[in-house]
C-alpha positions in Angstrom: 39.2 29.1 -18.0 42.3 31.4 -18.3 41.9 31.4 -22.1 38.3 32.5 -21.8 39.3 35.2 -19.4 41.9 36.4 -22.0 39.4 36.4 -24.8 36.8 38.1 -22.7 39.4 40.9 -22.0 40.0 41.2 -25.7 36.3 41.9 -26.2 35.0 38.5 -27.3 31.7 37.2 -25.8 31.9 34.2 -23.5 29.3 32.3 -25.6 31.3 32.8 -28.8 34.5 31.6 -27.2 32.8 28.6 -25.6 31.3 27.6 -29.0 34.7 27.8 -30.7 36.3 25.7 -28.0 33.6 23.1 -28.3 34.1 22.9 -32.1 37.8 22.2 -31.5 37.1 19.4 -29.1 37.2 21.3 -25.8 33.5 21.5 -24.7 32.9 24.2 -22.1 29.5 25.6 -21.4 29.1 29.3 -20.8 27.2 28.7 -17.5 30.1 26.4 -16.4 32.5 29.3 -16.9 30.3 31.7 -15.0 29.8 29.3 -12.1 33.6 28.9 -11.9 33.9 32.7 -11.9 31.4 32.9 -9.0 32.7 30.1 -6.9 31.8 31.9 -3.7 28.2 32.5 -4.8 25.7 30.8 -2.3 24.0 27.7 -3.5 20.5 28.2 -4.7 17.7 27.3 -2.2 16.1 25.1 -4.8 19.3 23.1 -5.3 19.6 22.5 -1.6 16.0 21.5 -1.3 16.3 19.1 -4.3 19.3 17.5 -2.7 17.4 17.0 0.6 14.4 15.4 -1.1 16.6 13.3 -3.4 18.4 11.9 -0.4 15.0 11.1 1.3 13.9 9.3 -1.9 17.1 7.3 -2.1 16.8 6.1 1.5 13.4 4.5 0.8 14.7 2.3 -2.0 14.2 -1.3 -1.0 11.8 -0.2 1.8 8.0 -0.6 1.6 7.6 3.1 1.1 9.6 2.7 -2.1 6.4 1.2 -3.6 4.6 4.5 -3.5 3.9 6.5 -6.7 4.2 10.3 -7.0 1.0 11.1 -5.0 1.5 9.0 -2.0 5.3 9.6 -1.9 4.5 13.3 -1.7 2.2 12.8 1.3 4.7 10.5 2.9 7.5 13.1 2.6 5.2 15.7 4.1 4.6 13.4 7.1 8.4 13.2 7.5 8.5 17.0 7.8 9.4 18.0 4.2 7.5 20.9 2.8 7.4 19.6 -0.8 5.1 20.0 -3.8 3.8 17.2 -6.0 5.6 18.6 -9.1 8.9 18.5 -7.2 8.5 14.9 -6.2 7.4 14.0 -9.7 10.5 15.6 -11.2 13.0 14.1 -8.7 11.4 10.6 -8.9 11.6 10.8 -12.7 15.3 11.8 -12.5 16.0 8.9 -10.2 14.0 6.4 -12.3 11.6 5.7 -9.4 8.1 4.5 -10.2 5.3 3.2 -7.9 4.3 -0.5 -8.5 1.3 -1.2 -10.7 -1.1 -4.0 -10.4 -1.4 -6.8 -12.9 -4.4 -8.8 -13.9 -5.9 -11.0 -11.2 -7.2 -14.6 -11.6 -10.2 -16.2 -10.0 -9.4 -18.6 -7.2 -12.7 -19.5 -5.5 -14.9 -22.2 -7.0 -18.6 -21.1 -6.6 -21.1 -23.4 -5.0 -24.0 -23.2 -7.5 -26.3 -25.7 -5.8 -28.2 -25.2 -2.6 -29.3 -22.0 -0.8 -27.0 -19.3 0.5 -27.1 -16.0 2.3 -28.1 -12.8 0.5 -26.0 -9.8 -0.3 -26.3 -7.4 2.7 -23.7 -4.9 1.4 -25.1 -4.3 -2.1 -21.6 -3.0 -3.2 -21.7 -0.3 -0.4 -18.2 -0.8 1.1 -18.6 1.8 3.8 -19.3 1.3 7.5 -20.4 3.6 10.3 -18.0 2.1 12.8 -15.4 -0.7 13.2 -16.7 -4.2 13.9 -19.9 -3.7 11.9 -18.9 -5.0 8.5 -16.2 -7.4 7.5 -15.2 -8.6 4.0 -13.2 -11.8 3.2 -11.5 -13.5 0.4 -8.4 -15.5 -0.5 -5.8 -15.7 -3.2 -2.9 -18.0 -4.3 0.9 -17.7 -4.5 3.2 -19.9 -6.4 6.1 -21.4 -4.5 8.8 -24.0 -5.4 6.8 -26.6 -3.4 3.4 -25.8 -4.9 0.6 -23.4 -4.5 0.1 -21.5 -1.2 -3.3 -19.9 -0.5 -3.6 -16.8 1.7 -7.0 -15.8 3.2 -7.8 -12.3 4.6 -10.5 -10.8 6.7 -10.8 -7.0 6.5 -12.8 -4.5 8.6 -14.6 -2.2 6.1 -14.6 0.9 8.3 -10.8 1.5 8.2 -9.9 -1.2 5.6 -7.8 -2.8 8.3 -6.7 -6.4 7.9 -8.0 -8.0 11.1 -7.1 -11.6 10.3 -5.2 -13.7 7.8 -4.0 -17.2 7.3 -1.9 -19.2 4.8 -2.2 -22.9 3.9 -1.3 -25.3 1.2 -5.0 -26.3 0.5 -8.3 -24.6 0.0 -10.4 -26.5 2.6 -12.7 -24.6 4.9 -10.1 -24.1 7.6 -8.3 -21.7 5.2 -11.1 -19.2 5.6 -12.3 -20.2 9.0 -9.0 -19.7 10.8 -8.6 -16.0 9.9 -12.1 -15.4 11.1 -11.3 -16.9 14.4 -8.1 -15.0 14.6 -9.9 -11.7 13.9 -12.5 -12.4 16.6 -9.8 -13.2 19.2 -7.6 -10.2 18.3 -10.5 -7.8 18.6 -11.2 -9.2 22.0 -7.5 -8.9 22.9 -7.6 -5.2 21.9 -10.5 -4.5 24.2 -13.0 -3.9 21.4 -14.9 -7.3 21.2 -17.6 -7.9 18.7 -21.1 -7.1 20.1 -23.5 -10.0 19.3 -25.7 -9.2 16.4 -23.9 -6.1 15.2 -21.4 -7.6 12.7 -21.9 -8.9 9.1 -19.4 -11.0 7.2 -19.3 -10.6 3.5 -17.6 -12.9 0.9 -18.0 -14.2 -2.6 -19.9 -17.4 -3.4 -16.9 -19.7 -3.0 -17.6 -23.2 -1.7 -15.5 -22.5 1.4 -17.7 -19.6 2.5 -20.9 -21.5 1.8 -19.8 -24.7 3.6 -21.8 -26.0 6.6 -18.8 -25.6 9.0 -18.3 -21.9 8.1 -22.0 -20.9 8.1 -22.5 -22.7 11.4 -19.6 -20.9 13.0 -21.0 -17.5 11.9 -24.3 -18.5 13.5 -22.6 -19.5 16.7 -20.8 -16.1 16.8 -24.1 -14.3 16.0 -22.6 -12.9 12.8 -24.8 -12.1 9.9 -23.6 -13.9 6.7 -23.5 -11.9 3.4 -22.6 -13.4 0.0 -22.4 -11.8 -3.4 -23.6 -13.2 -6.7 -21.7 -16.0 -8.5 -18.7 -14.9 -10.6 -19.1 -11.1 -9.9 -16.0 -9.5 -8.6 -17.7 -6.2 -8.1 -19.9 -7.6 -5.3 -16.6 -8.0 -3.3 -14.7 -5.2 -4.8 -13.0 -3.9 -1.7 -11.5 -7.3 -0.9 -10.5 -7.8 -4.5 -8.7 -4.4 -4.4 -6.8 -5.3 -1.2 -5.8 -8.7 -2.6 -4.5 -6.9 -5.7 -2.3 -4.7 -3.4 -1.0 -7.8 -1.6 -0.1 -9.5 -4.9 1.5 -6.3 -6.3 3.3 -4.9 -3.2 4.2 -8.1 -1.4 4.3 -11.2 -3.6 5.6 -9.5 -6.8 8.4 -7.6 -5.1 11.4 -8.4 -3.0 10.6 -5.8 -0.4 9.2 -8.2 2.2 11.0 -11.4 1.1 14.5 -11.6 -0.4 14.5 -14.1 -3.2 12.0 -16.6 -4.6 9.2 -18.2 -2.5 10.2 -21.7 -1.8 7.8 -22.9 0.9 4.7 -22.0 2.9 6.9 -20.5 5.6 8.4 -18.0 3.0 4.9 -16.8 2.1 3.9 -16.5 5.8 7.0 -14.5 6.6 6.4 -12.0 3.8 2.7 -11.7 4.5 3.3 -11.0 8.1 5.6 -8.1 7.2 3.2 -6.7 4.6 0.2 -6.9 6.8 2.0 -5.1 9.6 3.1 -2.3 7.2 -0.3 -2.2 5.6 -2.1 -1.6 8.9 0.3 0.6 10.7 2.4 2.5 8.1 0.9 2.4 4.6 -0.9 5.6 3.5 -4.4 5.1 2.1 -5.9 7.7 -0.3 -9.4 6.7 0.6 -8.7 7.3 4.3 -7.3 10.9 3.8 -3.7 9.6 3.6 -3.9 8.0 7.0 -3.2 4.4 7.9 -6.0 2.0 8.9 -4.8 2.0 12.5 -4.8 5.8 12.7 -8.3 5.9 11.2 -9.6 3.5 13.8 -7.9 5.3 16.6 -9.4 8.6 15.5 -12.9 7.0 15.7 -12.4 5.7 19.2 -10.7 9.0 20.3 -13.7 11.0 19.1 -16.1 8.8 21.1 -14.3 9.2 24.4 -16.2 11.5 26.8 -14.7 14.9 27.3 -13.8 15.4 30.9 -15.3 18.5 32.4 -12.9 21.2 33.4 -13.1 22.0 37.1 
């Protein structure tokens, strides 16, 4: 740096001196020299902000929020109190080599029951609901383990896309899909929002588990209207297919919720329990205005509470 000072005092430009030094094996950038000369200059506000956001991004590596892409990561950072733009998050995540997880192709798991009569499609691909406990969708998927296949069934409330029940088993018998339904009914009663008789519909695909006598009889006993899509048409249960895709991508295909390979049924249950809790209580959903399913439901019930008169 002293040599550059001497050359500058002799009338030579800093850029020319740095270029000659670089050609002779001593690379020095002109901006490096100027930064050295202005060592007491305050750090730029953008540099400080980038450092803060970068630190926040680094802390979520290995956490469920590390699965977010640019858009959801921006909304998550804003919820943490950071005033940050999408372009800033995109730039910093790119510098850190961070990318949100992407879904792969999904295989069919249910075997349709083609013979006999079954319930009609009450949803008609309209996956919206006016309130919680009015429309539920259900399906199951499979996971490979060292001891064989494990099947995981879910029941989801359409209104807030909240997972209200799930169950894992090593076989595909009717109990696989009947157990999460019973859990969902019990949990809603435990929360103080029981199912009103005749107000709930249960939608699924045409899998033999959902068209079985045991399952349909249980729906009738609970006064729940059955709804079944057409055979081999994933669009008739698109919401459930989408959530299962998230489960396979965010939970099963990563080590965020389980460290190492899945060896047994217990491993899958452990990971699924962690993912469902995160999905319902912390995961941001673009279709819910970047709120969580629990927040979306709470907002519904809060809006229905009577406003106390001011005396």
